[in-house]
C-alpha positions, 0 to 999 in steps of 0.5 A, spaced: 671 611 591 672 618 594 667 623 596 667 630 593 671 636 596 664 640 597 663 635 603 670 636 606 667 641 612 661 636 614 666 630 614 671 633 617 666 635 623 663 629 623 669 625 624 672 630 629 665 630 633 665 622 633 672 622 635 672 627 641 665 625 643 668 618 644 674 620 647 671 625 652 665 620 654 670 615 656 675 619 660 669 623 663 666 616 665 673 614 668 674 620 672 666 620 675 665 612 676 672 609 675 672 602 671 666 599 675 662 592 672 657 596 668 662 601 665 661 599 658 654 600 658 655 607 662 660 609 657 656 607 651 650 611 654 654 617 655 657 617 648 650 616 645 648 623 649 654 627 647 655 625 640 648 628 638 651 635 641 658 634 639 657 633 632 653 639 630 657 643 634 663 641 630 660 642 624 658 649 626 665 651 629 670 647 623 669 653 618 671 658 623 677 654 626 679 653 619 679 661 618 683 662 625 688 657 623 689 660 616 690 667 619 695 665 624 699 661 620 703 662 613 706 657 608 
């Protein structure tokens, strides 16, 4: 089952926000505390805090970034 193209920006932003929050929270947690015994819990807490911030930002920014990239690239 495929999703209609009209949801492209929303899905794209959601996936980018999810992946970026996941990876950034991981690396920032590693840098700040290292691999301690409760690392997984701290990382999950950081991820759950960052995703609600990263998701709407990526949804808002995605159309602008697409326009910028379209303007600076050619076929």
